[in-house]
C-alpha positions as CSV (number, residue, x, y, z in Angstrom):
1,M,-13.8,-33.1,-180.5
2,K,-11.1,-34.6,-178.2
3,K,-8.4,-32.4,-179.8
4,S,-10.5,-29.3,-179.3
5,F,-11.1,-30.1,-175.7
6,V,-7.4,-30.6,-175.1
7,S,-6.6,-27.2,-176.7
8,L,-9.3,-25.5,-174.6
9,L,-7.9,-27.1,-171.5
10,A,-4.4,-25.9,-172.3
11,A,-5.6,-22.4,-172.9
12,L,-7.4,-22.3,-169.6
13,V,-4.2,-23.4,-167.9
14,V,-2.0,-20.8,-169.7
15,I,-4.2,-17.7,-169.5
16,P,-4.2,-17.5,-165.6
17,A,-0.4,-18.0,-165.6
18,L,0.1,-15.1,-168.0
19,A,-2.3,-12.9,-166.1
20,E,-0.3,-13.4,-162.9
21,F,3.1,-12.5,-164.5
22,P,5.3,-11.9,-162.7
23,D,4.6,-14.3,-159.8
24,R,8.3,-14.9,-158.8
25,P,11.6,-13.0,-158.9
26,I,13.0,-11.7,-162.3
27,T,16.7,-11.7,-163.2
28,F,18.4,-8.9,-165.1
29,V,21.6,-10.3,-166.6
30,V,24.2,-7.6,-167.2
31,P,26.9,-8.6,-169.7
32,Y,29.6,-6.5,-168.0
33,S,31.3,-6.2,-164.6
34,A,29.8,-4.5,-161.6
35,G,30.2,-0.7,-161.5
36,G,30.1,0.0,-165.2
37,P,27.3,2.0,-166.8
38,A,25.1,-0.9,-167.9
39,D,25.3,-2.3,-164.4
40,L,24.5,1.0,-162.7
41,I,21.6,1.9,-165.0
42,G,20.3,-1.7,-164.9
43,R,20.3,-1.7,-161.1
44,A,18.5,1.7,-161.0
45,V,15.9,0.4,-163.5
46,A,15.5,-2.9,-161.6
47,R,14.7,-1.2,-158.3
48,E,11.9,0.9,-159.9
49,M,10.5,-2.0,-162.0
50,S,10.6,-4.3,-158.9
51,E,8.4,-1.8,-157.0
52,L,5.9,-1.7,-159.8
53,A,5.9,-5.4,-160.4
54,G,5.6,-6.4,-156.8
55,Q,8.4,-8.9,-157.2
56,P,12.2,-8.8,-156.6
57,I,14.4,-8.1,-159.6
58,V,17.9,-9.5,-159.1
59,V,20.8,-8.2,-161.1
60,E,23.4,-10.8,-162.2
61,N,26.7,-9.8,-163.8
62,R,27.9,-12.3,-166.4
63,A,30.9,-10.5,-167.9
64,G,33.3,-11.8,-170.5
65,A,34.0,-12.0,-174.2
66,G,32.7,-8.5,-174.9
67,G,29.3,-9.3,-173.6
68,N,28.9,-12.5,-175.6
69,I,28.9,-14.9,-172.6
70,A,25.7,-13.2,-171.3
71,G,24.3,-12.8,-174.8
72,D,24.6,-16.6,-175.5
73,Y,23.1,-17.3,-172.1
74,I,20.1,-15.2,-172.7
75,A,19.5,-16.6,-176.2
76,R,19.3,-20.1,-174.6
77,A,17.3,-19.0,-171.5
78,P,13.7,-20.1,-170.8
79,K,11.2,-18.1,-172.9
80,D,9.1,-17.1,-169.9
81,G,10.1,-13.5,-169.2
82,Y,11.9,-14.2,-165.9
83,T,15.5,-14.1,-167.3
84,L,16.2,-10.8,-169.2
85,L,19.2,-9.1,-170.7
86,F,20.1,-5.6,-169.6
87,G,22.6,-4.8,-172.3
88,S,24.2,-2.0,-174.3
89,S,25.4,-1.3,-177.9
90,P,28.4,-3.6,-178.1
91,V,26.5,-6.9,-177.5
92,L,23.4,-5.7,-179.2
93,V,24.6,-4.1,-182.5
94,M,28.4,-4.2,-182.7
95,N,29.5,-7.8,-181.9
96,P,27.8,-9.4,-184.9
97,S,30.3,-7.6,-187.1
98,L,33.3,-7.9,-184.8
99,Y,33.2,-11.6,-183.8
100,K,33.7,-14.3,-186.5
101,N,32.1,-17.1,-184.5
102,L,29.2,-15.4,-182.6
103,K,26.8,-18.1,-181.3
104,F,23.7,-15.9,-181.3
105,N,22.1,-13.2,-183.4
106,P,20.7,-10.2,-181.4
107,L,18.2,-9.4,-184.1
108,T,16.6,-12.9,-184.1
109,D,17.4,-14.3,-180.7
110,F,16.4,-11.4,-178.5
111,Q,13.0,-9.8,-178.0
112,P,13.3,-6.0,-177.5
113,I,11.5,-4.7,-174.5
114,A,12.6,-1.1,-173.8
115,D,15.2,1.4,-174.7
116,F,16.5,3.3,-171.7
117,G,18.5,5.9,-173.6
118,S,22.0,6.7,-174.9
119,V,25.1,8.7,-174.1
120,P,28.1,9.8,-176.1
121,N,31.6,8.8,-175.2
122,A,34.0,11.5,-174.0
123,V,37.7,11.9,-174.8
124,L,39.3,11.9,-171.4
125,V,42.9,12.6,-170.3
126,N,44.7,12.8,-167.0
127,Q,45.3,16.4,-165.9
128,S,49.0,15.6,-165.6
129,L,49.3,14.8,-169.3
130,G,49.5,18.6,-170.0
131,V,47.0,18.4,-172.8
132,A,44.2,21.0,-172.9
133,S,42.7,20.4,-176.4
134,V,42.1,17.7,-179.0
135,A,44.6,19.4,-181.3
136,Q,47.3,19.1,-178.7
137,L,46.4,15.5,-178.1
138,V,46.6,14.7,-181.8
139,E,50.0,16.4,-182.1
140,K,51.2,14.3,-179.1
141,G,50.1,11.2,-181.0
142,K,51.9,11.8,-184.2
143,P,55.6,11.2,-183.3
144,A,54.7,8.3,-180.9
145,P,51.5,6.3,-180.2
146,L,48.9,7.5,-177.7
147,S,48.2,4.6,-175.3
148,Y,44.5,4.4,-174.6
149,A,42.5,2.3,-172.2
150,S,39.2,0.5,-173.1
151,A,36.7,-1.5,-171.2
152,G,37.6,-4.5,-173.4
153,S,38.2,-5.4,-177.0
154,G,35.4,-4.7,-179.4
155,G,33.3,-2.2,-177.5
156,T,32.7,1.5,-178.2
157,T,35.6,2.4,-175.9
158,H,37.9,0.4,-178.1
159,L,36.4,1.4,-181.5
160,S,36.2,5.1,-180.6
161,G,40.0,5.0,-180.3
162,V,40.3,3.2,-183.6
163,I,38.1,5.7,-185.4
164,F,39.7,8.6,-183.7
165,G,43.2,7.5,-184.9
166,Q,41.9,7.0,-188.5
167,K,40.2,10.4,-188.6
168,S,42.9,12.5,-186.8
169,G,46.1,10.9,-188.0
170,A,47.3,10.2,-184.5
171,Q,48.9,6.9,-183.7
172,M,46.9,4.8,-181.2
173,L,48.0,2.0,-178.9
174,H,45.0,0.0,-177.6
175,V,45.3,-1.3,-174.0
176,P,42.1,-3.3,-173.1
177,Y,40.9,-3.7,-169.5
178,K,38.1,-5.7,-167.9
179,G,35.5,-3.0,-167.7
180,S,35.1,0.8,-167.6
181,G,36.1,1.0,-163.9
182,P,39.6,-0.6,-164.4
183,A,40.1,1.4,-167.6
184,L,39.4,4.7,-165.7
185,Q,41.7,3.6,-162.9
186,A,44.4,3.0,-165.4
187,L,44.0,6.6,-166.7
188,L,43.9,8.0,-163.2
189,G,47.1,6.1,-162.4
190,N,48.8,7.5,-165.5
191,Q,49.2,4.0,-166.9
192,V,47.7,5.2,-170.2
193,M,47.4,8.6,-171.8
194,V,43.7,8.7,-172.9
195,T,40.4,6.8,-172.8
196,F,37.1,7.1,-174.5
197,T,34.4,6.5,-171.9
198,D,30.7,7.3,-171.8
199,I,29.8,10.5,-170.0
200,F,27.6,8.6,-167.6
201,T,30.7,7.0,-166.1
202,A,33.1,9.9,-166.7
203,K,30.9,12.7,-165.1
204,P,32.0,12.4,-161.4
205,F,35.7,12.1,-162.4
206,V,35.5,15.3,-164.5
207,E,33.5,17.2,-162.0
208,S,36.0,16.4,-159.2
209,G,38.8,17.6,-161.4
210,Q,40.6,14.2,-161.6
211,L,40.2,14.0,-165.3
212,R,39.9,16.5,-168.2
213,M,37.2,16.1,-170.8
214,L,38.5,17.3,-174.2
215,A,35.6,16.5,-176.5
216,L,32.5,14.3,-177.1
217,T,32.1,11.6,-179.7
218,S,28.7,12.8,-180.8
219,D,27.3,15.2,-183.3
220,Q,25.8,17.5,-180.6
221,R,27.1,18.9,-177.3
222,S,25.7,17.6,-174.1
223,P,23.6,19.9,-171.8
224,L,25.7,18.5,-168.9
225,F,28.9,19.8,-170.4
226,P,27.9,22.7,-172.7
227,G,31.5,24.0,-172.8
228,V,32.9,20.7,-174.1
229,P,33.0,20.6,-178.0
230,T,32.2,17.7,-180.2
231,L,35.1,16.1,-182.0
232,A,33.9,17.6,-185.2
233,E,34.0,21.1,-183.6
234,A,37.5,20.3,-182.3
235,G,38.7,19.5,-185.8
236,V,38.3,15.7,-186.0
237,K,35.3,14.9,-188.2
238,G,33.6,11.6,-188.8
239,V,33.5,10.3,-185.3
240,N,29.9,9.8,-184.0
241,V,29.7,7.2,-181.3
242,R,26.8,6.9,-178.8
243,V,26.1,4.0,-176.4
244,F,22.5,2.9,-175.8
245,F,21.2,0.7,-173.0
246,A,18.2,-1.6,-173.4
247,L,16.2,-4.4,-171.8
248,L,15.6,-7.5,-173.9
249,A,14.2,-11.0,-173.4
250,P,14.8,-14.3,-175.2
251,S,12.9,-14.4,-178.5
252,G,9.7,-16.4,-178.3
253,I,8.3,-15.1,-175.0
254,P,4.4,-14.9,-175.0
255,D,3.0,-11.6,-176.2
256,A,1.2,-11.0,-172.9
257,V,4.5,-11.3,-171.1
258,K,6.3,-9.0,-173.5
259,N,3.6,-6.4,-173.2
260,K,3.6,-6.6,-169.4
261,L,7.4,-6.1,-169.3
262,S,7.2,-3.2,-171.7
263,G,4.5,-1.6,-169.7
264,L,6.5,-2.0,-166.5
265,A,9.6,-0.4,-168.2
266,Q,7.6,2.5,-169.6
267,A,5.9,3.1,-166.2
268,A,9.4,3.0,-164.5
269,L,10.6,5.8,-166.9
270,K,7.7,7.9,-165.9
271,N,9.0,8.0,-162.3
272,A,10.5,11.5,-161.8
273,A,13.2,10.3,-159.5
274,L,14.5,7.6,-161.8
275,R,14.4,10.0,-164.8
276,K,16.3,12.6,-162.9
277,Q,18.9,10.1,-161.8
278,L,19.5,8.9,-165.4
279,E,19.3,12.3,-167.1
280,S,21.6,13.8,-164.5
281,R,24.3,11.4,-165.7
282,G,23.8,12.4,-169.4
283,L,21.4,9.8,-170.5
284,D,19.2,10.9,-173.4
285,I,15.9,8.9,-173.0
286,P,13.8,8.4,-176.1
287,A,10.2,9.8,-176.0
288,D,8.7,7.0,-178.1
289,N,9.8,3.9,-176.2
290,T,8.2,0.7,-177.5
291,P,9.6,-2.7,-178.4
292,E,9.0,-2.0,-182.1
293,K,11.0,1.2,-181.9
294,L,13.9,-0.5,-180.2
295,A,13.8,-3.3,-182.8
296,E,14.0,-0.7,-185.5
297,K,16.9,1.0,-183.8
298,M,18.8,-2.3,-183.4
299,R,18.4,-3.1,-187.1
300,R,19.6,0.4,-188.2
301,E,22.6,0.5,-185.9
302,T,23.7,-3.1,-186.7
303,Q,24.0,-2.0,-190.3
304,E,25.8,1.3,-189.4
305,W,28.3,-0.5,-187.1
306,A,28.9,-3.2,-189.7
307,A,30.2,-0.4,-192.1
308,V,32.3,1.1,-189.3
309,V,33.9,-2.2,-188.3
310,K,34.6,-3.1,-191.9
311,A,36.4,0.3,-192.4
312,S,38.3,-0.1,-189.2
313,G,39.6,-3.6,-190.0
314,A,38.8,-4.7,-186.5
315,A,38.0,-8.4,-186.0
316,L,37.9,-10.6,-183.0
317,D,37.7,-14.4,-182.5
């Protein structure tokens, strides 16, 4: 009898707390530097979800180690729904195959909340390089390596170059930077010859004429750039890289909190202004957006990237 009374009392204490969630600010931890696509998308989503939740949502950048610093932080965070990860493909599905001593497992240590869509990478060159097609770029990379900037070792901007070299026969020289912004600045400053950056980030530089987009690393063209071919159409087959962005919590949060966060995220994506903002930068937002669908996507892409990483020979400590 005493045990039953204690259990009932505990339930009465917990239920009102969950019903009031959130009753204080929430933090989105972005595993990359400010100004990159995960940061920009995360901040846009945070603003809309904050309005819906009636509580501030603070974006905190914890960059480093290919996103693993933030990933480890979230895996150890309180399981109350107030500290969340706004991450992307590298930390969610690629790093388990790339890093030998990863301290967390995204498939077991994170609770999927919502998928905010994906974008392909673009093959970008400086106008002054004098290259107008993928074929010309490949020819330039056969006698001497093509130096290419990435947002850091291990991400899609790095592995896109590895795969491109393998499939095209061009020699590639990887030059890692601390984020997409510095990598693009290196390309703009002619410090490197090419980069593979998501179209969300690349769009303003291409539209302003500062950079030239030669092709996309996807199996379909983008409606934003209908005249830009896929790499397969440009003669380099077997390169299909997309980056997705998602919201996750530490595993073990209460179901009521998970459902509330998922509901807030789905409601945010119904906002016409937010959708227009994301889609205008090339984001392909999934129609069926549930925690279960995101979990399934993470399992599938983890297996796919494991095969890619094994074939590439890439490995990081």
